[in-house]
C-alpha positions as CSV (number, residue, x, y, z in Angstrom):
1,X,1.3,25.3,4.9
2,X,0.3,21.7,4.3
3,X,-0.8,19.8,7.4
4,X,0.8,16.3,7.2
5,X,-1.4,14.8,9.9
6,X,-3.0,11.5,8.9
7,X,-1.0,10.4,5.9
8,X,-1.8,7.5,3.6
9,X,0.9,5.3,2.1
10,X,-0.4,3.9,-1.2
11,X,1.3,0.9,-2.7
12,X,0.2,0.0,-6.2
13,X,1.2,-3.3,-7.9
14,X,0.9,-2.9,-11.7
15,X,-0.5,-5.8,-13.8
16,X,2.3,-6.0,-16.4
17,X,3.2,-8.9,-18.7
18,X,5.0,-11.6,-16.7
19,X,3.8,-10.2,-13.3
20,X,2.8,-12.5,-10.5
21,X,1.1,-11.8,-7.3
22,X,0.4,-14.3,-4.5
23,X,-2.7,-12.8,-2.9
24,X,-2.9,-15.7,-0.3
25,X,0.7,-15.0,0.9
26,X,0.1,-11.2,0.8
27,X,-3.1,-11.4,2.9
28,X,-2.2,-14.3,5.1
29,X,1.4,-13.6,5.9
30,X,2.8,-10.3,4.7
31,X,0.0,-8.0,5.8
32,X,-0.4,-9.5,9.3
33,X,3.4,-9.1,9.7
34,X,3.1,-5.5,8.5
35,X,0.4,-4.7,11.0
36,X,2.3,-6.4,13.8
37,X,5.6,-4.7,13.1
38,X,4.2,-1.3,12.3
39,X,2.1,-1.5,15.4
40,X,0.0,1.4,16.6
41,X,1.8,3.7,14.1
42,X,-0.4,2.1,11.4
43,X,-4.0,3.1,12.1
44,X,-5.6,1.1,9.3
45,X,-4.9,-1.0,6.2
46,X,-7.1,-1.4,3.2
47,X,-6.3,-3.9,0.4
48,X,-8.1,-3.5,-2.9
49,X,-7.9,-5.9,-5.9
50,X,-7.8,-4.3,-9.3
51,X,-10.7,-4.8,-11.7
52,X,-10.9,-4.4,-15.4
53,X,-12.7,-1.4,-16.6
54,X,-10.7,1.0,-18.7
55,X,-11.8,-0.7,-22.0
56,X,-14.0,-3.8,-22.5
57,X,-12.0,-7.0,-22.2
58,X,-8.8,-5.2,-21.0
59,X,-7.1,-6.6,-17.9
60,X,-6.9,-4.6,-14.7
61,X,-4.2,-1.9,-14.8
62,X,-3.2,-2.9,-11.2
63,X,-3.3,-6.2,-9.5
64,X,-3.6,-4.8,-6.0
65,X,-3.6,-1.5,-4.2
66,X,-2.6,-1.3,-0.5
67,X,-3.4,1.8,1.5
68,X,-2.0,2.2,5.0
69,X,-3.0,5.1,7.2
70,X,-0.6,6.7,9.7
71,X,-1.2,9.4,12.3
72,X,1.7,11.5,10.8
73,X,4.7,11.4,8.6
74,X,6.9,11.2,11.7
75,X,5.0,8.1,12.9
76,X,5.4,6.4,9.6
77,X,9.1,7.3,9.3
78,X,9.8,6.0,12.9
79,X,8.1,2.7,12.3
80,X,9.7,2.3,8.8
81,X,13.1,3.0,10.2
82,X,12.7,0.0,12.6
83,X,11.0,-2.4,10.3
84,X,11.3,-1.3,6.7
85,X,14.1,-3.6,5.8
86,X,12.2,-6.6,7.1
87,X,9.0,-5.7,5.3
88,X,10.9,-4.8,2.1
89,X,12.7,-8.1,2.0
90,X,9.5,-10.1,2.6
91,X,7.4,-8.6,-0.2
92,X,9.2,-10.4,-3.1
93,X,7.7,-13.6,-1.7
94,X,4.2,-12.3,-2.7
95,X,5.0,-10.6,-6.0
96,X,7.0,-10.6,-9.2
97,X,6.2,-7.1,-10.4
98,X,7.6,-3.7,-9.6
99,X,5.5,-1.4,-7.4
100,X,4.8,2.3,-7.1
101,X,4.6,3.9,-3.7
102,X,3.3,7.4,-3.0
103,X,2.1,9.2,0.1
104,X,-0.9,11.4,0.3
105,X,-2.4,13.5,3.1
106,X,-5.7,15.3,3.7
107,X,-5.6,19.0,4.3
108,X,-9.2,19.3,5.4
109,X,-10.6,20.4,2.0
110,X,-12.8,18.4,-0.4
111,X,-14.2,18.9,-3.8
112,X,-17.7,18.0,-4.8
113,X,-17.1,18.7,-8.5
């Protein structure tokens, strides 16, 4: 059985033709609002900018990756039920690109290759 304690919500914003991402709005307005609304349910937030690297001279595949850590799936679902609509309606102010969202969890195992 998989233990869904400490889940990570990963939100990826692809760098596609015509995409736009306002990092200043995202970092200065959207993410502080996210942390405030999600409250103690959200244990940490990490924002990473994409960098080129797949092939020389190619653009980054993703503009931004946001990783939010929650104590459990239930904690995330409860917070999202209260504030998901507000957060979802605000994010278009920061971006004009679709996004991919996926959740991950640690099950206590690791691989060293």
